[in-house]
C-alpha positions as CSV (number, residue, x, y, z in Angstrom):
1,M,101.7,106.7,94.9
2,K,99.2,104.6,96.7
3,K,96.4,105.7,95.0
4,Q,97.8,105.0,91.6
5,I,98.6,101.6,92.6
6,L,95.2,100.9,93.7
7,E,93.7,102.6,90.6
8,K,96.1,100.2,88.3
9,I,95.0,97.1,90.4
10,N,91.5,98.0,89.8
11,S,91.8,98.4,86.0
12,Y,92.4,94.7,86.1
13,E,89.2,93.4,87.6
14,A,87.8,91.7,84.5
15,Y,90.8,90.1,83.5
16,A,91.6,89.1,86.9
17,I,88.2,87.1,87.1
18,E,88.6,85.8,83.6
19,L,92.1,84.7,84.5
20,Q,90.7,82.8,87.9
21,K,88.1,81.3,85.5
22,Q,90.9,79.8,83.3
23,L,93.2,78.5,85.9
24,T,90.1,77.0,87.8
25,A,89.3,75.4,84.8
26,I,92.8,73.5,84.3
27,P,93.4,70.6,86.9
28,A,96.4,70.6,89.0
29,I,96.2,67.6,91.4
30,A,99.3,66.3,93.0
31,P,100.5,62.9,91.6
32,S,100.0,61.7,95.3
33,S,96.7,62.6,95.1
34,G,96.0,60.6,91.8
35,G,96.8,63.7,89.4
36,T,99.4,64.6,87.1
37,G,100.8,67.6,89.0
38,E,100.4,71.5,87.9
39,Y,102.6,71.4,84.7
40,D,99.6,72.3,82.2
41,K,98.2,75.1,84.6
42,A,102.0,76.4,84.5
43,K,102.2,76.6,81.0
44,Y,98.8,78.5,80.9
45,L,100.1,80.9,83.7
46,E,103.3,81.4,81.9
47,G,101.6,82.5,78.6
48,E,99.5,85.1,80.4
49,L,102.5,86.6,82.4
50,K,103.9,86.8,79.2
51,K,101.2,89.1,78.0
52,L,101.9,91.1,81.0
53,K,105.3,92.1,79.9
54,F,107.5,90.9,83.3
55,D,110.9,91.4,83.2
56,S,111.6,87.9,83.9
57,I,110.0,84.7,84.1
58,D,111.9,81.8,85.8
59,W,110.7,78.3,86.4
60,I,112.0,76.4,89.5
61,N,111.1,72.9,89.3
62,A,110.7,70.4,91.8
63,E,111.5,67.0,90.2
64,Q,109.0,64.4,90.7
65,K,108.9,61.4,88.1
66,E,105.3,60.6,88.6
67,A,104.2,64.1,87.6
68,K,103.8,65.2,84.2
69,N,107.3,65.8,82.4
70,G,108.8,64.8,85.6
71,I,108.7,68.1,87.4
72,R,106.3,70.3,89.8
73,P,106.9,73.5,88.4
74,N,107.3,76.8,90.4
75,I,106.9,80.3,88.7
76,I,108.9,83.4,89.7
77,A,107.6,86.3,87.5
78,R,109.2,90.0,88.2
79,Y,108.7,93.6,87.6
80,K,112.1,95.4,88.4
81,G,110.6,98.7,88.9
82,K,112.4,102.0,89.4
83,N,113.6,101.7,93.0
84,S,114.9,98.5,94.4
85,S,115.0,99.5,97.9
86,R,111.3,98.3,98.4
87,T,109.8,95.2,97.3
88,I,106.4,93.8,97.0
89,W,105.7,89.9,96.7
90,F,102.5,88.1,95.8
91,M,102.5,84.7,96.3
92,G,100.1,81.5,95.2
93,H,100.1,78.1,94.4
94,L,98.9,76.2,91.3
95,D,97.8,72.7,92.9
96,I,94.4,72.1,94.1
97,V,92.8,69.2,96.5
98,P,90.9,66.4,94.8
99,P,87.2,67.4,94.0
100,G,86.1,64.6,96.5
101,E,82.8,62.5,96.0
102,L,81.4,64.1,92.3
103,K,77.9,62.9,93.1
104,L,77.9,65.3,96.1
């Protein structure tokens, strides 16, 4: 089973690299750091997750009036699998730090 899982993960290498490029290109700076938040990046990611046919995709939004659409979104995507006695979690985040002095 472990070998099958690793082979499946490896089969997504090119997609994962392209996904990372696309996500990196979308700004997601917190309003407290001068940005509009993660909304645009979350919408893009949601579209990609839908392509991967997750069983459910849910948004858990933290309200923040300064952020785009007044929210700081969090996304939970689930594959239910065949056996619910074991779970594997992958966690990440959408926001980034400000780029700093661009001349440097």
